C-alpha positions, 0 to 999 in steps of 0.5 A: 866524079868522085863519090863518098863510096869506096866500092869498086865500080867496073871501069872505075880503076881506069878512070882513077888511073887516067886522072892520076896519070894526067895530073902526074904528067902535068906536074912533071912537065911543069917541073921538068920545063927546059929539060931536053925531051921533057918528061920522056927525056928525063925517063930516058936519062934516068933509065940510062943512069939507073938501069944501064940498058945494054943497047938502044933497043933494050932502052926503048923496050924498057920504056915502051917507047917506039924506036923512032921516037926514042931516036929523036929523044936521044938526039935531043939529049945528045945535042944538049950534051947529056948522053952519047951513043957508044958501040955496044961492047957485045954487038958492035953494030948496036949502040949503047946510050950512056950519060955524060957527066953533064947528063948525070948532073942534069939528072940529079937536078931533075930528080930533086924537081921530080921528088918535090912534084911527087911529094906535092901530088901525094901530100893529101895522103898519110905518109904510110898510105903514100908509101903503100901506094908507091909499093903497090903501083910498083908491083902492079907496074912490074906485073903489067910491064912485059917488054918482050911481049911487044906491049907498050904501056905508054900507048895503052895509057893514050887510049884510057 
């Protein structure tokens, strides 16, 4: 469906995003084969390490993952020895998810695989264009991601 024109067609952004998201997901699923929870497990582990959410509810809100699905992902990561649940210091009734030493090691290995997959996906762009794309997408995602509103960016992509 590609054309030589760069003119914006209403609805074209959705098609472009869906194609890129599908390609990205396929590449990462392949790169992360064997990782507990696959791509979503990687996202949970990465968020736990890099953003240190205060509790399981905040983790789910950040990722836009339903709490039931999140529970299964955390269970899978915990069974693999990558994370553990500890009481939230601010609220003993809540649980905080923390990475274990093994989880941090797995994340480091996964990040190398993800970086290679992302580089391969962006290889058709000039380095400055790839950097600009990342910057603009990050800015757009930051504006679109509203965990407090109850919106789920992952569910939105399922309908595109």
